N, C-alpha and C positions, 0 to 999 in steps of 0.2 A: 413568422409569429412573435410580439414579444411575449415574453414570460409575466404570467399574472402577479410577480410578486417586483418587479423590477418599477419599483414605482419612485425609487433614487439612485443618483448617480455614484456615493460616494458605496465601495463596495460593503463594507460594515454595514451602513443603514438598511441596503437591501436584505442582508443578513437577521437584522435586527426586524423589518418589516416582517419577512417570510415567517420567523416563525415566529412574532406575535399575532398575525393576520391570522395562521394557523390555530391556536391561542383562542382566539377570540369566535371562530368558525365552530369550534369544535370544542365544546365544556365536557368532555370526558378527558381530553388529554388536556384541557387546563389543568383538571383538577390530579391529574397523573402529573403534569407539571408540578403544580403546589406540594406534591405528595409527598417528590423526591429531591425537591431543592429548597423545600421550605417549610417542609410537612406544620411547625408550630405557630406557623402565622395566625393567618386566617383563620377566625371561628367557623364560617359558612361558605360557601366559595357562591350559592346561588344568586348571590345580589353584586356580586363583584363586575368592577365598570374596567374597560380597559382603554389605553391610548397611546401614541406617540408620537414624538417629537412635539411635549408639549407637558404644562404641568396637569395636576389633577382639578377636573372641575373648569377648565379654562379652554373653550373653545379657537385655537391656533389659526391664526388667518396668515402667517408668511408665508412664501411660498417657497420664497429660497430658501436650497439648506444651508448658505451660511448665514441664514437670519437666524436659523435654528441651534447654531453651534453651543451656545449657553444653554438650552432644553435639553433633559432625559431622553432618552432613546426612545425610553418609554417607563408609562407607568399601570403598575394595576391594584386596584382601591378597591376601599369600601369603609363609609362611614368615617372614623379618624383611623381607620390602618393604611398604609403606602407603602407597595414593595416597587423601588424601584429598579427599572434595568440599565445599564450603559455599557455597551459592548465596544471592542476596539478590536481590529486585525494587523493594520501595520502603525498604524500610529499608536502611543503609548499610554497607556491609566494609571491618571495620576490622583494620590490624594488629595490635593487641591480642591480636583473637580468632584471629588463624590461625596464631600464634605459639603461645596458650594450645591449641589442637587439636594443635598441631607438640607439645609436650611432653609433652601425654596419652598420646597413642600413642608415643611413644618411651618413655614410665615401662613401658609393659606388654610393651617388649622389642624394637623396631620398630626398628633401626640405621638403614637404609636411605626415609625420607619426604619425601612430595611432598605437592604440594595443587595443586590447581584452585579458583581463586574465581568460579563464575559470576555473571555482574553486568549491567545493562540496559547501564551506558553504562563504558568502563574508568575504572577510577582508575590517574593517572602519582602519586599520591605514594604509592602501594602498592607497593612492590616488595621483595620478598623473595628470599634465592635459591635456599629449594624451592618457591616457588609460582609460579603460573601464575594471569593473568586470561585467561577469556573469557568472551565476549556470548553471550546468549542469543541474538542472531542468529545467529554463531557454529556452538550447534549446532541451532538451527532449517535452517541449510542442509544442514549433516552430514547432518541427520535427511532432509531435503528427495533428497538424491542416495541415500540410501540406500531408499526407498520400490518403487524396484524390485527389490529384491533380500529383501526383509522384511515379512512382514506386521506384526511388532512396528514398524518404523520408521512404517508407515501410519499405526497405531492413534495413536503416539507424535504424528505429527505432527496430527492431525486431532485429538487433544487440548487440544493447544499453540494450535491454533485457538482452539477452544471458549475454553479458557482465557483467553487476552488479552477475548477479547468483552467476557468475566464481569468482569475484571479495570479494562478502559476502562469498563464500564457502573457497574463500582461506586466509581470515581474510585480504585482503589488502584494503578492505574497511569494516571501525567497525563502522564509525558514520557516519550517513548523508548519502544522497540515490545520485544517477545519476538520474533515470530515476522520473517520476511521476505518480499519479493511474490514469489508464484509465479504472478501471472497473477491473470486473474477467469473460477473455475471453474464458473460456475450451469451447471446442464443440467437434465432431466429427473430424474436420478437424486441430483443437487446442487441442488433447485431456492434460488433467491434467498430470502435472508432478510435483515432491514433490520441486526441488528448488522454479520453476515459481510461487508453488503454495505460496515456505518463503516469496518471492520480494514479492509475490501482499497481502501478510496477512499486512507482514509490512509495507506498502505505506497504506492499509486502515486503518491501527490502528492509524497512520500518520495522516492522513485524516481528520477521525471522532474525533479526538484530537481536531481539532482544531478550529473545530464547537464548540461553548460556548453554545449550546441550552441541551448535557445531563448536565453541571453543574447547568446551572438555574432551569432546571424543576424536575432532578431526583440528583443533589446535588453528581453527579460525578465526582470521583479525577480527572482530565484529566493530575494530572502532575505527576501521578504516574506511578513508573518503571513498571508497568508489569511483564512480565514472563522474558523478556529480551531477550539475543540470546537465539534459538531455535537451539539446537544442531542436535536433532534427535527426531523421535518416532512420533505422531499426529501434526497437527498444528493447534495450537490454541496461544487465548493469552487473555488477561482480565485486566477489568476496573473497579478500588473499588468507593469505598463510601468515602465523607469524614467524615461522624459520624460514621464511621467501631470504633468500642471499642480497638479492637486487631489490631496490624500492618499485619500480617501473613495474607492473602489472602484465608484461607482453613479453617480460622476461622471468617468469614462471606462471606454475599452475597457480589457477583459480576458480571457485565455483562461479559458477555464471548463470543468472535468471536472466529468459528470456521471455519477450510475449508479442503475442503479434494475430493475426488475423483469429488462426484455428486453433491455435494451442498455447500454453505456458511452458513453458519447459526450466529443468536443473542437472545442469550439466555441472562435471568436472572436467577444465577444459586446458592441456598442453598445448601452449603456443609453439607457433614455429621461431622463436627467440629463444627460447627458454634454455637457462645456462648454468653452469658449477654442479655440484655436487648431483641433482635432481637431471640432469641432462646427459650424466653421463649415466645413472640408474637405468631412464628411459631407454636411450640405445643401447646402449649392455643387458636388455633383459633378451631371457631365452622363449624359443616357441612354449616350452613347459610350463615356463614362468605366466608368460602372458596368456595362454588358454586356461592354467586354471585361476588367474585374477580375475580374469572375466567370467571364468565357469559363480568364482564370488561372488560375484559384481548381481549377474544373474538369479542365483539362487535369493540373492539380499532382496530384488524387489518381488520374487517371486514372497517371501516372505512379508514383505508388507501390502501387497498389492493383489495378490494373487490373482485370479482370471480375472480381474476385473478387465472390461473393454474400454476403459476411460484415462486407457496410459498406456505406451510403447518404451519399452528400453530399448535406446540405442546408441550405438557407435557410428561418431560421424569422423569421416576423415576427409579434407578439402585443400585442394592446392590454390591458391588467388594471390594475383596483385595490384597494386594497387599502383595505377596513373599519377596520380598524385596526391600529398599526403591526407588531402581532404575531400578526395573522390570516393565514390563507392568502390569492391573490389571485385575485378573481374576473376570469375575462379570458371578455373581452366580441367578441374577434375573432382568429381566427389564421390566419396565410397559410402553410403548409406545403410545400416541393417538393421533388424531386431534383432539382439544378442541371441531373444532364447534360441534363433532358430539355426545355434552353433553348436546345443547340446538336444542330446534325444530326449532326455525327463524332461527338458523342457517345454522343447517343441511338437509335444505329442500331446501338451495340454490345452494348445490352440486351436482356436475355432475358426473355420474348419484347421483337422489341423494339416501340419503342416511336418514334412521331411526334413530331417536335420540335413543342414547343408553348412559342412566348418568352414568351405572354401573361402567364403564372405569374410570368417575371422583372418584365416590362413593369409586371404589377401593386403587386409588392413595392416598385420607384422608385418609381412614382407615389403608395404612403403615405409611402415616407422625404420624399420633397418635398413633403406635402402637411401632416404631421400636426400635429394640434392636441390630442392627447392622449397617455396614457403608453403609446410603444411602443417596446417593446424587438425589436434587430434581433441577429440571428447566422444565422453561417454555420460550418458543420462538418460532422462527419460520425458518423454512429449505428454500433457496431459494435457489431455483435448475439451471443448466445452461442444458437447455430444450427450445425449441422453444418459450415458452411463459417466456422467463428470465425476471428478473426487474434486474437482476445486469450487463449486458454488457458493460457497460458505464459510464463514468466519475462521473455520480450522484448516483454509484453505494452504495455510504457513507451513502449515507441519505437513503436508502432503511433499513441499521443494526441499523442505529439511528432510524427511524420509528418504528421500531420491539423492542427498548430497551423502547423508550417511551407509546409503549404499557403496558409495564409492569408494568407500574406506580402506578396501584390500590396496588399490591401484595407490592412494595419497601416504598409506603406510611405504610402498615401497622407491616410491616417487624420493622423500625423504629419510627415507633407511640412514 
């Protein structure tokens, strides 16, 4: 079924149409918009008119979007005041276009004119006295904060999410974002989808990299490119360390963020192809050192998340092989277990209570020490989309950051 906002072909026109339609339908939402972005302009909002793809007071009868290219995307006006809205996604906002729109409106008798240009990223070279720039991220954040008070804000938020998925899929939006990270909100009423997962992962990585604590505490390289555009397959990305001796991430430890139907994970990954000093430090680790390091990691998770049933700290050791470079791996063997079960003071806190089983940890240690095949090691945590979820809010990035920080004892050992 076609979305009620899909009245145009151009994605940026669809976004503007969805925004303006909601402002038209919900006067309280309109008041909030003006208060947030143009607070000192209109004397009162009860008599405001809103129109799209036309100039104030004129009924535009042109059906072709191409015929309307010289017109403002939207106008909000009353008496002699007019607010122009011009939006862009892939095309560029230009000073000439904004001046043209302003002159067009003034010729129709509006002496008091202001404009808002909505863009993906702010353009510092465009500065006009009567115009201000906003990013789609700012609009999205404002909409998000209005969802509790307005059903139209909720519809608009959902549409922005869907629209960005389509724009990324069609490569209309190749850089930046329209939406902001608001948590990982998959549940029974909103089941996981690949496109929504892809959008969420991109925004999650972006927000994690904005927090400098990983650089300060773990020497993470927050300016690294990561995996880049994800075309198909599993949804995951990575952050490398500044101390890495090789540029290729498969040759050095890295922080991995993965997302699937049931959970999001934040892991420290030591790949099979690890090289140099790190390889030496990992392979020469003693059982005593390994046991102590994993215990410290388990204690860190207990400190951060306590008895929450919304997460599980794991070790995953997997042996795999690839028929070809682009094909999915064949898994020959996997050991995965909750690291808390290896330590009596932590396993006793589990519900239902679990007996300590140190043998799983010992088995992984033996595999690491005696590996002869393609074996990848991970330690980290899964955070589930269940009733106890820790990740269905805007601070979910902090959850993943804490998961990485919990792994600091092993990171320090690898790079010592």
